[in-house]
C-alpha positions as CSV (number, residue, x, y, z in Angstrom):
1,X,18.5,-9.5,12.4
2,X,17.8,-9.2,16.1
3,X,15.8,-11.6,18.3
4,X,14.0,-9.9,21.2
5,X,13.4,-11.8,24.4
6,X,10.2,-11.4,26.3
7,X,10.4,-12.4,29.9
8,X,7.4,-13.1,32.1
9,X,7.4,-14.5,35.6
10,X,4.1,-16.3,35.9
11,X,4.3,-20.0,35.4
12,X,1.6,-22.3,34.1
13,X,-1.2,-23.5,36.4
14,X,-1.4,-27.1,37.5
15,X,-4.3,-27.8,35.1
16,X,-1.8,-27.7,32.2
17,X,0.2,-30.6,33.7
18,X,-1.5,-33.2,31.5
19,X,-0.1,-31.4,28.5
20,X,3.4,-31.1,29.8
21,X,4.8,-34.5,28.9
22,X,5.3,-35.1,25.2
23,X,4.1,-38.3,23.7
24,X,6.5,-40.8,22.4
25,X,8.4,-39.7,19.3
26,X,7.7,-36.0,19.8
27,X,10.3,-34.8,22.3
28,X,11.4,-31.2,22.0
29,X,14.9,-30.3,20.8
30,X,16.9,-27.1,21.0
31,X,17.0,-24.8,18.0
32,X,20.5,-23.3,17.6
33,X,20.6,-19.5,17.5
34,X,21.6,-19.3,13.8
35,X,18.8,-21.7,12.8
36,X,16.3,-19.7,14.9
37,X,17.4,-16.5,13.1
38,X,16.9,-18.2,9.7
39,X,13.5,-19.5,10.8
40,X,12.4,-16.0,12.0
41,X,13.6,-14.6,8.7
42,X,10.8,-16.6,7.1
43,X,8.2,-14.4,9.0
44,X,6.8,-11.4,7.2
45,X,5.9,-9.1,8.9
46,X,8.4,-9.6,11.7
47,X,6.7,-10.0,15.1
48,X,7.6,-7.4,17.8
49,X,8.7,-10.0,20.4
50,X,9.8,-13.5,19.4
51,X,11.6,-16.2,21.2
52,X,12.3,-19.4,19.3
53,X,14.7,-21.7,21.0
54,X,13.0,-25.2,20.9
55,X,11.0,-27.2,18.4
56,X,9.1,-30.5,18.1
57,X,9.0,-32.6,15.0
58,X,5.8,-34.6,14.6
59,X,4.5,-36.8,11.7
60,X,1.9,-35.1,9.5
61,X,-1.5,-36.3,10.6
62,X,-0.5,-36.7,14.2
63,X,-0.9,-33.0,15.1
64,X,-4.3,-32.0,16.5
65,X,-5.7,-28.5,16.1
66,X,-8.1,-27.8,19.0
67,X,-10.5,-24.9,18.7
68,X,-12.2,-23.3,21.7
69,X,-15.9,-24.1,22.2
70,X,-18.1,-21.4,20.8
71,X,-15.4,-20.1,18.4
72,X,-16.4,-17.4,16.0
73,X,-15.9,-17.5,12.2
74,X,-12.5,-15.7,12.2
75,X,-11.2,-18.2,14.8
76,X,-12.5,-21.1,12.8
77,X,-10.8,-19.7,9.7
78,X,-7.5,-19.5,11.7
79,X,-7.8,-23.2,12.8
80,X,-8.7,-24.3,9.3
81,X,-5.6,-22.6,7.9
82,X,-3.3,-24.3,10.5
83,X,-5.0,-27.7,9.8
84,X,-4.3,-27.3,6.1
85,X,-0.6,-27.0,7.0
86,X,-0.4,-30.0,9.3
87,X,-3.0,-32.4,7.7
88,X,-6.0,-34.1,9.1
89,X,-5.4,-35.9,12.4
90,X,-5.1,-39.6,12.1
91,X,-4.8,-41.7,15.2
92,X,-3.6,-40.5,18.6
93,X,-2.2,-37.0,18.3
94,X,1.4,-36.4,19.4
95,X,1.1,-32.6,19.6
96,X,-1.8,-30.2,20.1
97,X,-2.3,-26.7,18.9
98,X,-4.8,-24.7,20.9
99,X,-6.6,-21.9,19.1
100,X,-9.1,-19.3,20.4
101,X,-9.7,-16.0,22.0
102,X,-9.3,-15.6,25.7
103,X,-12.5,-16.9,27.2
104,X,-12.5,-17.7,30.9
105,X,-14.8,-20.7,30.2
106,X,-12.0,-22.1,28.0
107,X,-9.9,-23.5,30.9
108,X,-7.5,-25.5,28.7
109,X,-6.3,-22.4,26.8
110,X,-6.1,-19.8,29.6
111,X,-3.2,-17.4,29.5
112,X,-1.0,-16.6,32.5
113,X,-2.4,-13.4,34.1
114,X,0.7,-11.3,33.3
115,X,0.4,-12.1,29.6
116,X,-3.3,-11.4,29.6
117,X,-2.7,-8.0,31.1
118,X,0.0,-7.3,28.5
119,X,-2.3,-8.1,25.6
120,X,-5.0,-5.9,27.0
121,X,-2.7,-2.9,27.1
122,X,-1.0,-3.3,23.8
123,X,-1.6,-0.9,20.9
124,X,-4.4,-2.1,18.6
125,X,-5.3,-4.7,21.1
126,X,-8.0,-6.3,18.9
127,X,-5.2,-7.4,16.6
128,X,-2.6,-8.3,19.2
129,X,-1.9,-12.0,20.0
130,X,0.3,-14.4,21.9
131,X,1.8,-17.7,21.0
132,X,3.4,-19.7,23.8
133,X,4.1,-23.3,24.7
134,X,1.6,-25.1,26.9
135,X,4.1,-27.6,28.3
136,X,6.1,-29.7,25.8
137,X,3.3,-31.1,23.7
138,X,1.1,-28.2,23.0
139,X,1.2,-24.7,21.6
140,X,-1.3,-22.0,22.5
141,X,-2.4,-19.4,20.0
142,X,-4.6,-16.8,21.6
143,X,-5.7,-13.1,21.7
144,X,-8.3,-10.8,23.2
145,X,-10.2,-10.7,19.8
146,X,-10.7,-13.1,16.9
147,X,-8.5,-10.8,14.6
148,X,-5.6,-11.4,16.9
149,X,-6.2,-15.2,16.8
150,X,-6.1,-15.1,13.0
151,X,-2.8,-13.2,13.0
152,X,-1.4,-15.7,15.5
153,X,-2.4,-18.4,13.0
154,X,-0.7,-16.6,10.1
155,X,2.5,-16.3,12.1
156,X,2.5,-20.0,12.9
157,X,1.5,-21.0,9.3
158,X,4.6,-19.1,8.0
159,X,6.8,-20.9,10.5
160,X,5.3,-24.2,9.4
161,X,5.9,-23.5,5.7
162,X,9.5,-24.4,6.0
163,X,8.6,-28.1,6.4
164,X,5.2,-28.0,4.6
165,X,6.2,-30.5,1.9
166,X,7.8,-33.0,4.3
167,X,6.2,-35.9,6.0
168,X,7.4,-34.7,9.4
169,X,6.4,-31.2,10.5
170,X,8.8,-28.9,12.5
171,X,6.7,-27.1,15.1
172,X,8.4,-24.3,17.0
173,X,7.7,-24.1,20.7
174,X,7.7,-20.3,20.1
175,X,7.1,-17.6,22.6
176,X,5.7,-14.6,20.7
177,X,3.8,-11.4,21.7
178,X,2.9,-9.3,18.8
179,X,0.7,-6.3,17.6
180,X,0.5,-3.9,14.7
181,X,1.9,-0.3,15.0
182,X,-0.7,1.0,12.5
183,X,-4.3,0.0,12.9
184,X,-5.1,-0.4,9.2
185,X,-2.7,-1.4,6.4
186,X,-3.6,-2.1,2.8
187,X,-4.3,-1.1,-0.8
188,X,-7.0,1.0,-2.4
189,X,-6.5,-0.3,-5.9
190,X,-5.5,-3.8,-6.8
191,X,-6.5,-6.4,-9.5
192,X,-7.9,-9.9,-9.3
193,X,-9.4,-9.5,-5.8
194,X,-10.2,-13.2,-5.5
195,X,-6.5,-13.9,-5.4
196,X,-5.2,-10.7,-3.9
197,X,-7.5,-10.6,-0.9
198,X,-6.2,-13.9,0.5
199,X,-2.6,-13.0,-0.4
200,X,-2.8,-9.6,1.4
201,X,-4.5,-11.2,4.4
202,X,-1.7,-13.8,4.6
203,X,0.7,-10.8,5.1
204,X,-1.5,-9.3,7.8
205,X,-2.7,-6.5,5.5
206,X,-6.2,-5.8,6.7
207,X,-7.7,-3.2,4.3
208,X,-8.7,-3.3,0.7
209,X,-11.0,-1.2,-1.4
210,X,-13.8,-3.2,-3.1
211,X,-13.1,-2.0,-6.6
212,X,-16.1,-4.0,-7.9
213,X,-18.6,-1.9,-5.9
214,X,-21.2,-1.1,-8.6
215,X,-24.1,1.3,-8.4
216,X,-27.2,-0.1,-10.0
217,X,-28.5,2.1,-12.9
218,X,-30.6,4.9,-11.5
219,X,-34.2,5.0,-12.7
220,X,-36.5,7.9,-11.8
221,X,-39.0,6.9,-9.1
222,X,-37.4,3.6,-8.3
223,X,-35.4,2.5,-5.2
224,X,-31.7,2.5,-5.7
225,X,-29.2,-0.3,-4.9
226,X,-25.6,-1.4,-5.0
227,X,-24.0,-4.6,-6.3
228,X,-21.1,-5.8,-4.0
229,X,-18.9,-8.9,-3.8
230,X,-20.7,-10.3,-0.7
231,X,-18.9,-13.7,-0.7
232,X,-15.4,-12.1,-1.0
233,X,-16.4,-9.6,1.6
234,X,-17.3,-12.4,4.0
235,X,-14.1,-14.3,3.2
236,X,-12.1,-11.2,3.9
237,X,-13.8,-10.7,7.2
238,X,-13.0,-14.3,8.2
239,X,-9.4,-13.4,7.4
240,X,-9.5,-10.3,9.7
241,X,-9.5,-8.0,6.7
242,X,-11.8,-5.1,5.8
243,X,-12.7,-5.5,2.1
244,X,-14.6,-2.2,2.0
245,X,-17.3,-1.2,-0.4
246,X,-17.3,2.4,-1.3
247,X,-19.5,5.2,-2.7
248,X,-17.6,6.5,-5.6
249,X,-16.5,10.2,-5.9
250,X,-19.7,12.2,-6.1
251,X,-18.6,13.9,-9.3
252,X,-18.5,10.5,-11.0
253,X,-22.2,9.7,-10.4
254,X,-23.2,10.6,-14.0
255,X,-21.9,7.1,-14.9
256,X,-24.7,5.6,-12.9
257,X,-27.3,7.5,-14.9
258,X,-28.2,9.8,-12.0
259,X,-28.3,13.0,-14.0
260,X,-30.3,11.4,-16.8
261,X,-32.9,10.2,-14.4
262,X,-32.8,13.3,-12.2
263,X,-31.4,16.3,-14.2
264,X,-32.3,18.6,-11.4
265,X,-29.5,16.9,-9.3
266,X,-26.7,17.9,-11.8
267,X,-24.4,20.7,-10.7
268,X,-25.3,23.9,-12.5
269,X,-22.8,25.7,-14.7
270,X,-19.4,24.9,-16.0
271,X,-17.8,25.5,-12.6
272,X,-19.5,22.3,-11.5
273,X,-17.2,20.4,-13.9
274,X,-14.3,18.8,-12.1
275,X,-12.3,18.0,-15.2
276,X,-9.9,15.1,-15.7
277,X,-6.5,14.2,-14.4
278,X,-3.6,14.5,-16.9
279,X,-3.5,10.7,-17.2
280,X,-7.2,10.5,-18.1
281,X,-7.1,11.6,-21.7
282,X,-10.7,11.2,-22.7
283,X,-14.2,10.9,-21.3
284,X,-16.5,12.7,-18.9
285,X,-15.6,16.0,-17.4
286,X,-17.2,14.7,-14.1
287,X,-19.9,17.1,-13.1
288,X,-20.4,17.5,-9.3
289,X,-24.0,17.1,-8.0
290,X,-26.4,19.5,-6.4
291,X,-25.8,18.0,-3.0
292,X,-28.3,20.2,-1.1
293,X,-31.3,18.7,-2.9
294,X,-33.4,16.5,-0.6
295,X,-33.7,13.9,-3.4
296,X,-29.9,13.6,-3.6
297,X,-29.7,12.7,0.1
298,X,-32.5,10.2,-0.3
299,X,-30.7,8.4,-3.1
300,X,-27.5,8.3,-1.1
301,X,-29.4,6.9,1.8
302,X,-30.8,4.2,-0.4
303,X,-27.3,3.2,-1.6
304,X,-26.0,3.1,2.0
305,X,-29.0,1.2,3.3
306,X,-28.7,-1.4,0.5
307,X,-25.1,-2.1,1.4
308,X,-26.0,-2.3,5.1
309,X,-28.8,-4.8,4.3
310,X,-26.2,-7.0,2.6
311,X,-24.2,-7.3,5.8
312,X,-21.7,-4.4,5.3
313,X,-20.7,-2.7,8.5
314,X,-18.8,0.3,7.1
315,X,-18.6,2.2,3.8
316,X,-16.1,4.7,2.5
317,X,-17.9,7.7,1.0
318,X,-15.9,9.8,-1.4
319,X,-16.5,13.5,-1.9
320,X,-16.0,15.0,-5.3
321,X,-12.5,14.3,-6.5
322,X,-11.3,17.7,-7.7
323,X,-12.3,21.3,-7.2
324,X,-15.8,21.9,-8.6
325,X,-18.9,23.7,-7.4
326,X,-22.5,23.8,-8.3
327,X,-23.5,27.4,-9.0
328,X,-26.9,27.5,-7.2
329,X,-27.1,30.0,-4.3
330,X,-27.6,27.2,-1.8
331,X,-24.2,25.7,-2.8
332,X,-22.1,28.8,-3.2
333,X,-23.3,30.0,0.3
334,X,-21.7,26.9,2.0
335,X,-19.4,25.2,-0.5
336,X,-19.7,22.0,-2.6
337,X,-17.6,19.8,-0.3
338,X,-19.4,21.0,2.9
339,X,-22.8,20.2,1.4
340,X,-21.6,16.8,0.1
341,X,-20.3,16.0,3.6
342,X,-23.6,17.0,5.1
343,X,-25.6,14.9,2.7
344,X,-23.5,11.8,3.4
345,X,-23.6,12.2,7.2
346,X,-27.4,12.9,7.2
347,X,-28.0,9.9,5.0
348,X,-25.9,7.7,7.3
349,X,-27.8,8.9,10.4
350,X,-31.0,7.7,8.8
351,X,-29.5,4.3,7.9
352,X,-28.2,4.0,11.5
353,X,-31.8,4.1,12.8
354,X,-32.3,0.7,11.1
355,X,-28.7,-0.6,11.3
356,X,-27.2,0.8,14.6
357,X,-23.7,-0.7,14.0
358,X,-23.4,0.7,10.5
359,X,-20.6,3.3,10.0
360,X,-19.3,5.5,7.2
361,X,-16.0,7.2,6.4
362,X,-15.5,10.5,4.6
363,X,-12.9,10.4,1.8
364,X,-11.9,14.0,1.4
365,X,-11.5,15.6,-2.0
366,X,-8.1,15.0,-3.7
367,X,-5.6,17.7,-4.7
368,X,-7.4,20.4,-2.7
369,X,-7.9,21.2,0.9
370,X,-10.9,23.5,0.1
371,X,-13.1,23.8,3.2
372,X,-11.7,20.6,4.8
373,X,-11.8,22.4,8.1
374,X,-15.6,22.6,7.9
375,X,-16.2,19.2,6.5
376,X,-14.3,17.5,9.3
377,X,-15.6,19.8,12.1
378,X,-19.2,19.0,11.1
379,X,-18.7,15.3,10.9
380,X,-19.4,13.4,14.1
381,X,-16.2,12.0,15.8
382,X,-17.2,8.4,15.0
383,X,-17.0,9.2,11.3
384,X,-13.5,8.3,10.1
385,X,-11.6,10.6,7.8
386,X,-9.6,9.5,4.8
387,X,-7.2,11.5,2.6
388,X,-5.6,10.8,-0.8
389,X,-3.4,12.4,-3.5
390,X,-2.2,14.9,-1.0
391,X,1.6,14.6,-1.2
392,X,2.0,17.7,-3.4
393,X,-0.1,19.7,-0.9
394,X,1.7,18.3,2.2
395,X,5.3,18.3,1.0
396,X,7.8,20.4,3.0
397,X,11.3,20.6,1.6
398,X,13.6,19.3,4.3
399,X,17.0,17.6,4.5
400,X,17.9,14.8,4.2
401,X,14.3,13.8,3.2
402,X,11.2,15.9,2.7
403,X,8.5,16.0,5.3
404,X,4.8,15.5,4.8
405,X,2.5,17.5,6.9
406,X,-1.1,18.7,6.8
407,X,-1.6,20.8,10.0
408,X,-5.4,20.5,10.1
409,X,-5.7,16.7,9.9
410,X,-2.4,16.2,11.8
411,X,-4.0,18.2,14.6
412,X,-7.2,16.1,14.6
413,X,-5.1,12.9,14.5
414,X,-3.0,14.1,17.5
415,X,-6.2,14.6,19.4
416,X,-7.2,11.0,18.7
417,X,-9.5,11.4,15.7
418,X,-9.3,8.5,13.3
419,X,-7.4,9.6,10.1
420,X,-6.0,7.5,7.3
421,X,-3.8,8.3,4.2
422,X,-3.9,6.6,0.8
423,X,-0.6,8.0,-0.3
424,X,1.9,5.3,0.8
425,X,4.3,5.4,-2.2
426,X,4.3,1.7,-3.3
427,X,4.5,2.8,-6.9
428,X,7.1,4.7,-8.9
429,X,5.1,7.9,-9.2
430,X,5.9,10.6,-6.7
431,X,2.3,11.9,-6.9
432,X,-0.5,9.4,-6.6
433,X,-2.8,11.8,-8.7
434,X,-0.6,11.3,-11.8
435,X,-0.6,7.5,-12.3
436,X,0.2,7.8,-16.0
437,X,3.6,6.1,-15.9
438,X,4.0,2.4,-15.1
439,X,7.5,1.6,-14.1
440,X,9.3,-0.6,-11.5
441,X,10.0,0.5,-8.0
442,X,11.8,-1.7,-5.5
443,X,12.5,0.8,-2.7
444,X,11.6,-0.3,0.8
445,X,13.4,2.9,2.0
446,X,10.8,5.1,0.4
447,X,7.8,3.1,1.8
448,X,9.2,2.9,5.3
449,X,10.0,6.6,5.3
450,X,6.4,7.5,4.6
451,X,5.0,5.0,7.1
452,X,7.3,6.4,9.8
453,X,6.0,9.9,9.1
454,X,2.3,8.8,9.2
455,X,3.0,7.0,12.5
456,X,4.6,10.2,13.9
457,X,1.5,12.1,12.8
458,X,-0.6,9.5,14.6
459,X,-2.6,8.5,11.6
460,X,-4.4,5.2,12.0
461,X,-4.6,3.9,8.5
462,X,-1.9,3.6,5.7
463,X,-2.8,2.5,2.2
464,X,-1.1,2.4,-1.2
465,X,-2.5,2.5,-4.7
466,X,-1.8,0.1,-7.6
467,X,-2.7,1.2,-11.1
468,X,-1.9,-2.2,-12.7
469,X,-4.6,-4.5,-14.0
470,X,-2.0,-7.1,-15.0
471,X,1.5,-8.0,-13.7
472,X,0.8,-6.3,-10.4
473,X,2.5,-8.9,-8.2
474,X,5.5,-8.9,-10.5
475,X,5.9,-5.1,-10.4
476,X,4.8,-4.1,-6.9
477,X,4.8,-7.3,-4.9
478,X,7.9,-6.1,-3.1
479,X,6.5,-2.7,-2.2
480,X,3.2,-4.2,-1.0
481,X,5.2,-6.6,1.2
482,X,7.2,-3.6,2.5
483,X,3.9,-1.9,3.5
484,X,2.9,-5.1,5.3
485,X,6.2,-5.3,7.1
486,X,6.5,-1.7,8.3
487,X,2.8,-1.0,8.7
488,X,3.0,-3.8,11.3
489,X,6.4,-3.3,12.9
490,X,8.0,0.0,12.1
491,X,11.1,-0.5,14.2
492,X,11.8,-4.2,13.6
493,X,14.0,-5.3,10.7
494,X,16.5,-3.1,8.9
495,X,15.7,-2.5,5.3
496,X,18.4,-4.9,4.2
497,X,17.0,-7.6,6.5
498,X,13.5,-7.1,5.1
499,X,14.8,-7.4,1.5
500,X,16.6,-10.7,2.5
501,X,13.4,-12.0,4.1
502,X,11.3,-11.1,1.1
503,X,13.8,-12.8,-1.3
504,X,13.8,-15.9,0.8
505,X,10.0,-16.1,0.7
506,X,10.1,-15.5,-3.1
507,X,12.5,-18.4,-3.6
508,X,15.3,-16.2,-5.0
509,X,18.6,-18.1,-5.4
510,X,20.7,-15.7,-3.4
511,X,18.7,-13.7,-0.8
512,X,21.8,-12.1,0.7
513,X,22.9,-10.7,-2.7
514,X,19.4,-9.4,-3.2
515,X,19.7,-7.6,0.1
516,X,22.9,-6.0,-1.1
517,X,21.2,-4.9,-4.4
518,X,18.2,-3.5,-2.5
519,X,20.4,-1.5,-0.2
520,X,22.2,0.1,-3.2
521,X,19.1,0.7,-5.4
522,X,16.5,1.5,-2.7
523,X,17.9,5.0,-1.8
524,X,18.6,5.8,-5.5
525,X,15.0,4.9,-6.5
526,X,13.8,7.0,-3.6
527,X,15.8,9.9,-5.1
528,X,14.7,9.4,-8.6
529,X,11.0,8.9,-8.0
530,X,10.5,11.3,-5.2
531,X,11.6,14.4,-7.1
532,X,8.8,15.7,-9.4
533,X,8.5,12.4,-11.2
534,X,6.8,11.9,-13.6
535,X,5.4,15.4,-14.0
536,X,8.7,16.8,-14.9
537,X,8.4,14.8,-18.2
538,X,4.6,14.5,-18.6
539,X,3.9,18.2,-17.9
540,X,6.9,19.5,-19.9
541,X,8.7,21.1,-16.9
542,X,12.1,20.3,-18.4
543,X,11.1,21.8,-21.7
544,X,10.0,25.0,-20.0
545,X,13.2,25.2,-18.0
546,X,15.2,25.2,-21.2
547,X,12.9,27.6,-23.1
548,X,13.1,30.2,-20.3
549,X,16.9,29.7,-20.0
550,X,16.5,29.5,-16.3
551,X,19.4,28.2,-14.3
552,X,18.7,24.8,-12.7
553,X,18.9,24.7,-8.9
554,X,20.3,21.5,-7.3
555,X,18.3,20.4,-4.4
556,X,14.8,21.4,-5.8
557,X,12.3,20.1,-8.2
558,X,13.5,17.2,-10.3
559,X,17.0,17.8,-9.0
560,X,15.7,17.5,-5.5
561,X,18.1,14.8,-4.3
562,X,21.3,15.9,-6.2
563,X,23.4,18.0,-3.8
564,X,26.2,18.7,-6.3
565,X,27.1,18.0,-10.0
566,X,29.1,15.1,-8.7
567,X,26.0,13.4,-7.3
568,X,24.9,12.4,-10.8
569,X,28.0,10.4,-11.5
570,X,28.0,8.9,-8.0
571,X,24.5,7.6,-8.4
572,X,25.4,6.2,-11.9
573,X,28.4,4.4,-10.4
574,X,26.2,3.0,-7.7
575,X,23.8,1.7,-10.3
576,X,26.7,0.0,-12.1
577,X,27.7,-1.8,-8.8
578,X,24.0,-2.9,-8.4
579,X,24.0,-4.1,-12.0
580,X,26.9,-6.4,-11.3
581,X,24.8,-8.0,-8.6
582,X,21.5,-8.1,-10.5
583,X,23.2,-9.6,-13.5
584,X,23.8,-12.8,-11.6
585,X,20.1,-13.3,-10.8
586,X,18.1,-15.8,-12.9
587,X,15.2,-13.4,-13.0
588,X,16.2,-10.4,-15.3
589,X,13.6,-8.1,-13.6
590,X,16.0,-6.4,-11.2
591,X,18.7,-5.9,-13.8
592,X,16.1,-4.4,-16.1
593,X,14.9,-2.1,-13.2
594,X,18.5,-1.1,-12.5
595,X,18.9,0.0,-16.2
596,X,15.7,2.1,-16.0
597,X,16.7,3.9,-12.8
598,X,20.2,4.5,-14.1
599,X,18.8,5.9,-17.4
600,X,16.7,8.4,-15.4
601,X,19.8,9.5,-13.5
602,X,21.7,9.9,-16.7
603,X,18.7,11.9,-18.2
604,X,18.7,14.2,-15.2
605,X,22.4,14.7,-15.5
606,X,22.2,15.5,-19.2
607,X,19.3,17.9,-18.7
608,X,21.1,19.6,-15.8
609,X,24.3,20.1,-17.8
610,X,22.3,21.4,-20.8
611,X,20.2,23.8,-18.7
612,X,23.3,25.0,-16.9
613,X,25.0,25.7,-20.2
614,X,22.1,27.4,-21.8
615,X,21.4,29.6,-18.8
616,X,25.0,30.9,-18.4
617,X,26.5,30.8,-21.9
618,X,25.6,33.5,-24.5
619,X,26.4,30.8,-27.2
620,X,28.4,33.4,-29.3
621,X,31.6,31.4,-29.9
622,X,32.5,28.4,-32.0
623,X,33.5,26.5,-28.9
624,X,30.2,27.2,-27.1
625,X,28.3,26.1,-30.2
626,X,30.3,22.9,-30.3
627,X,29.8,22.3,-26.6
628,X,26.1,22.8,-27.0
629,X,26.0,20.2,-29.8
630,X,27.8,17.7,-27.7
631,X,25.4,18.4,-24.8
632,X,22.4,17.8,-27.1
633,X,24.0,14.6,-28.3
634,X,24.4,13.4,-24.7
635,X,20.7,14.2,-24.1
636,X,19.6,12.3,-27.2
637,X,21.7,9.3,-26.2
638,X,20.3,9.4,-22.6
639,X,16.8,9.5,-24.0
640,X,17.4,6.5,-26.2
641,X,18.9,4.6,-23.3
642,X,15.9,5.3,-21.2
643,X,13.4,4.2,-23.9
644,X,15.3,1.0,-24.6
645,X,15.5,0.2,-20.9
646,X,11.8,0.6,-20.4
647,X,10.9,-1.5,-23.4
648,X,13.2,-4.3,-22.4
649,X,11.7,-4.4,-18.9
650,X,8.2,-4.4,-20.2
651,X,9.0,-7.1,-22.8
652,X,10.4,-9.4,-20.1
653,X,7.1,-9.1,-18.2
654,X,5.3,-10.7,-21.1
655,X,4.0,-10.0,-24.6
656,X,3.2,-6.3,-25.3
657,X,1.4,-5.2,-28.5
658,X,3.6,-2.1,-29.0
659,X,2.5,-1.4,-32.5
660,X,-1.3,-1.3,-32.1
661,X,-2.0,1.2,-29.4
662,X,-5.8,0.9,-29.9
663,X,-5.6,-2.7,-28.9
664,X,-3.3,-2.6,-25.9
665,X,-4.3,-2.5,-22.2
666,X,-3.2,0.2,-19.8
667,X,-0.3,-1.8,-18.5
668,X,1.3,-1.2,-21.9
669,X,-0.3,2.2,-22.7
670,X,1.1,3.8,-19.6
671,X,4.5,2.3,-20.3
672,X,4.3,3.9,-23.7
673,X,3.4,7.2,-21.9
674,X,6.7,7.0,-20.0
675,X,8.6,6.4,-23.1
676,X,6.7,9.2,-24.9
677,X,7.4,11.6,-22.0
678,X,11.1,11.2,-22.4
679,X,11.0,11.3,-26.2
680,X,8.9,14.5,-26.2
681,X,11.2,16.1,-23.7
682,X,14.3,15.4,-25.8
683,X,12.8,16.2,-29.1
684,X,11.2,19.5,-28.1
685,X,14.4,20.7,-26.3
686,X,16.4,19.7,-29.4
687,X,14.0,21.5,-31.8
688,X,13.9,24.6,-29.6
689,X,17.7,25.0,-29.3
690,X,18.6,24.1,-32.8
691,X,16.0,26.5,-34.2
692,X,17.3,29.4,-32.2
693,X,20.9,29.1,-31.1
694,X,22.8,27.1,-33.8
695,X,24.4,29.3,-36.4
């Protein structure tokens, strides 16, 4: 951990002198360097510039929070959250915390000019903030915008948490200047929004998709509307967070009754069917709309206007999710996605006439880049661009880690256009468009790698996806915190220091040991989950490899991060070292996770050795037959180990009705999918080889 020191030459003006002498019983004391480092470890995300070498201890109830006159809602929220930490003021205050944006009329809270200029020139200045002492008996929390004030409050509240249950509160006379490296950071799928939105905001995550955006049933001839969570939307805004309503993928509009009410708006022909993802086993084939029809644009306009009328300032508008195209001549002449983009932009322009501050974003189609060039070129520059499920399209094989590039959007981003990605890998799946496996991932290394690449590509937003309706914090709380950490400060903590800070905040009994475990397992989980996982199992790629008797190639596909046959045993040995550490934790979660990851490495090793043997050996001798039987036995044992490890992990999360699939929720079904993927791979390979090559 490294403390950075921010020097500034301008002293405080004479008007601050009344605050410079501490009241009796609240004199500042020095904070030793080691104690300061421990205190700063409590901060998540880590501020860019922090100096913490003095503190004051004051009784709860003797600390006053002073808000600038005319403060806005987000500033008032910041002050309320600080007040909840220090208690209501009773009697004469011994210490004052000044809160508010920089307003020249607010003389008491004015910044030194050097600091003001610094804040004005920082990246994402509306979220940047400063915390600094105002003499010895006051602390100033300020920014150029209310969002920055709220983030200053979150930093102070985290520092105050260390003495939150004590009668006397330790208040740091901190000197902090801070800002986020990425403009927007957050999630596009998460459960229990009433609890998750405040938790995410507490970590300075500032974006979340409003999953409960509901289109009202469409009835012919009647005006259309949208049901949104207005109270939670306003709470999020007060917490400097964009809890964004969305217009669902346009090929999903049949669920609203659109095509029943207006059959002329349904895409013509089977080519208009977008189909389903592999994970979506039943249900609609998701017909794309006839987007060039004037009535379609009118209905979209009504949806957008209804959200604007409810106080929404921006909506994410999602083009059809997968390749599909209405077969009318008007559509085939221009392209489905081009016409959808035009309809959305034209509808937005009409709404803007009545709500000038209202904006939209275009969420491009997933898993295809079809006519993106025209969609983006036609959209006005103020329309933001979002992209999801693109890692398979963007991946470029590269050592030591793969690159992710999409030249068209990267070019626009480099020119300054606002572009965001939804593909931050906070979950185990290497491809966001195949969320059928629910498994643990605790790899800050993988999350940080992708965020660094997005920053290098000059993207402005970075979001991850959660497919959990239950147990989401237990499974991906670490990865979500990693997104918060490195979306804010890419070059701050090491991955080990982040893991220690997270473990401290989670109350783990040995944060240093958890940091060790994370440094061993993080890179291995990166290797396992970033190499055609889970599609190598769910799409039968291993089975096809054996059937075709193709020689496996180390360094590609599911063997992407195994440079030599020795790499398998090296990773297994590393997992064994990690297991020694995880076995000492009271919470079995990380030992369970280690077993799962180890079992996938062992599976990969068994499959590699079997494929190598089948591709090279004509299997004409007794010895080769016996060797093949042993290899199959190893594969079966690896498969059993994998299934047992996954079941144990899921059982420790809580009750799971394994035996009645019709009654279980997706958090169990998709765990069963993972087990089934392994079992199918093993059994079909075994049946294929035994039926053809054993004599």
